[in-house]
TORMIFI-406348 format. One record per residue (C-alpha): residue number from 1; x, y, z negated; residue in one letter. Coordinates in pm, 1 decimal. Each point is the difference from the previous one (the first is absolute). Layout:
REM residues N
<pos: NUM, c1: X, c2: Y, c3: Z, code: A> .
...
END
This chain:
REM residues 84
<pos: 1, c1: 0.0, c2: 0.0, c3: 0.0, code: M> .
<pos: 2, c1: 130.1, c2: 343.5, c3: 92.2, code: K> .
<pos: 3, c1: -33.2, c2: 260.2, c3: -276.7, code: I> .
<pos: 4, c1: 48.7, c2: 376.4, c3: -10.3, code: A> .
<pos: 5, c1: 82.2, c2: 217.5, c3: -299.5, code: L> .
<pos: 6, c1: -87.3, c2: 365.6, c3: 54.4, code: V> .
<pos: 7, c1: 216.1, c2: 265.8, c3: -161.9, code: Q> .
<pos: 8, c1: -118.3, c2: 356.0, c3: 26.8, code: M> .
<pos: 9, c1: -0.9, c2: 329.4, c3: -184.8, code: S> .
<pos: 10, c1: -346.0, c2: 118.7, c3: -97.2, code: S> .
<pos: 11, c1: -111.2, c2: 346.5, c3: -99.5, code: G> .
<pos: 12, c1: -312.0, c2: 165.2, c3: -140.0, code: P> .
<pos: 13, c1: -193.4, c2: -1.9, c3: 332.3, code: D> .
<pos: 14, c1: -188.0, c2: -331.1, c3: 13.9, code: K> .
<pos: 15, c1: -100.9, c2: 38.4, c3: 365.9, code: N> .
<pos: 16, c1: 358.5, c2: 45.3, c3: 116.8, code: I> .
<pos: 17, c1: 116.3, c2: -292.7, c3: -215.6, code: N> .
<pos: 18, c1: -274.3, c2: -228.5, c3: 132.5, code: I> .
<pos: 19, c1: 80.2, c2: 89.0, c3: 361.5, code: K> .
<pos: 20, c1: 371.5, c2: -57.5, c3: -59.1, code: K> .
<pos: 21, c1: -61.7, c2: -335.0, c3: -169.0, code: A> .
<pos: 22, c1: -242.7, c2: -95.1, c3: 276.5, code: G> .
<pos: 23, c1: 263.6, c2: 52.6, c3: 267.0, code: S> .
<pos: 24, c1: 246.6, c2: -219.5, c3: -192.0, code: F> .
<pos: 25, c1: -259.5, c2: -273.2, c3: -55.6, code: V> .
<pos: 26, c1: -113.0, c2: 6.9, c3: 361.0, code: K> .
<pos: 27, c1: 359.0, c2: -24.1, c3: 124.8, code: A> .
<pos: 28, c1: 72.8, c2: -290.8, c3: -235.1, code: A> .
<pos: 29, c1: -315.3, c2: -185.7, c3: 108.0, code: A> .
<pos: 30, c1: 80.7, c2: 56.6, c3: 367.0, code: E> .
<pos: 31, c1: 344.2, c2: -150.7, c3: -62.7, code: Q> .
<pos: 32, c1: -162.7, c2: -313.4, c3: -138.6, code: G> .
<pos: 33, c1: -0.5, c2: 59.9, c3: -376.3, code: A> .
<pos: 34, c1: -274.5, c2: -202.6, c3: -165.2, code: R> .
<pos: 35, c1: 62.9, c2: 125.1, c3: -354.5, code: F> .
<pos: 36, c1: 56.0, c2: 374.4, c3: -40.7, code: I> .
<pos: 37, c1: 74.4, c2: 154.2, c3: -337.2, code: L> .
<pos: 38, c1: -49.4, c2: 370.6, c3: -70.0, code: L> .
<pos: 39, c1: 141.5, c2: 187.4, c3: -301.1, code: P> .
<pos: 40, c1: -239.5, c2: 43.6, c3: -291.6, code: E> .
<pos: 41, c1: -17.4, c2: 378.3, c3: 41.3, code: V> .
<pos: 42, c1: -1.7, c2: 13.8, c3: 379.0, code: Y> .
<pos: 43, c1: -313.7, c2: 215.7, c3: 13.1, code: N> .
<pos: 44, c1: 81.5, c2: 263.6, c3: -264.7, code: Y> .
<pos: 45, c1: 310.3, c2: 120.3, c3: -176.4, code: R> .
<pos: 46, c1: -62.6, c2: 327.7, c3: -176.0, code: G> .
<pos: 47, c1: -41.3, c2: 162.1, c3: -337.3, code: P> .
<pos: 48, c1: -105.0, c2: -228.1, c3: -283.4, code: N> .
<pos: 49, c1: -290.9, c2: 225.8, c3: -88.5, code: D> .
<pos: 50, c1: -322.3, c2: -157.5, c3: -124.0, code: M> .
<pos: 51, c1: -198.1, c2: 297.8, c3: 132.1, code: T> .
<pos: 52, c1: 88.8, c2: -118.8, c3: 352.9, code: L> .
<pos: 53, c1: -130.9, c2: -350.3, c3: -60.5, code: L> .
<pos: 54, c1: -343.3, c2: 70.3, c3: 149.9, code: A> .
<pos: 55, c1: 168.3, c2: 107.0, c3: 325.7, code: D> .
<pos: 56, c1: 228.2, c2: -304.3, c3: 12.0, code: I> .
<pos: 57, c1: -218.9, c2: -298.2, c3: -91.6, code: V> .
<pos: 58, c1: -219.9, c2: -168.0, c3: 258.0, code: E> .
<pos: 59, c1: -216.8, c2: -303.8, c3: 45.7, code: E> .
<pos: 60, c1: 127.5, c2: -315.8, c3: 164.6, code: I> .
<pos: 61, c1: -35.2, c2: -23.5, c3: 289.0, code: P> .
<pos: 62, c1: 76.0, c2: 366.0, c3: 46.6, code: G> .
<pos: 63, c1: 224.3, c2: 238.0, c3: 191.6, code: P> .
<pos: 64, c1: 317.8, c2: -164.9, c3: -133.3, code: S> .
<pos: 65, c1: -103.0, c2: -353.0, c3: 96.6, code: T> .
<pos: 66, c1: -236.8, c2: 11.6, c3: 300.5, code: K> .
<pos: 67, c1: 267.3, c2: 71.0, c3: 264.4, code: P> .
<pos: 68, c1: 200.6, c2: -299.0, c3: -121.8, code: F> .
<pos: 69, c1: -299.7, c2: -231.9, c3: -7.9, code: L> .
<pos: 70, c1: -47.8, c2: 62.0, c3: 373.1, code: R> .
<pos: 71, c1: 367.3, c2: -72.0, c3: 73.3, code: I> .
<pos: 72, c1: -1.9, c2: -313.8, c3: -216.2, code: A> .
<pos: 73, c1: -309.2, c2: -135.4, c3: 171.5, code: K> .
<pos: 74, c1: 125.6, c2: 79.0, c3: 349.9, code: K> .
<pos: 75, c1: 350.3, c2: -139.0, c3: -55.0, code: K> .
<pos: 76, c1: -87.1, c2: -280.3, c3: -246.5, code: C> .
<pos: 77, c1: 233.8, c2: 151.5, c3: -258.1, code: S> .
<pos: 78, c1: -17.3, c2: 18.9, c3: -378.2, code: C> .
<pos: 79, c1: 73.4, c2: 348.9, c3: -131.0, code: I> .
<pos: 80, c1: 69.9, c2: 44.8, c3: -369.6, code: N> .
<pos: 81, c1: 30.8, c2: 299.0, c3: -229.4, code: W> .
<pos: 82, c1: 170.8, c2: -58.2, c3: -332.8, code: F> .
<pos: 83, c1: -285.0, c2: 147.4, c3: -199.2, code: Y> .
<pos: 84, c1: -291.0, c2: -181.0, c3: 167.7, code: L> .
END
């Protein structure tokens, strides 16, 4: 089985982080990876401020998972986040 480990720097903009991670996951799947592992904070790395929590949390499936579900289904890959 071919696996891929994604390393990336994430910032406080979830949309940018998700797009960046999506391009890495898509490239790995297209190269035949069947197990793709993302870092635990791939979608947000910002201030540790509880007042921001309402803007960060989301339901599953949600914006941080839906793009990867489509890739996984299309490419028959398993994509894992450390915290899920």
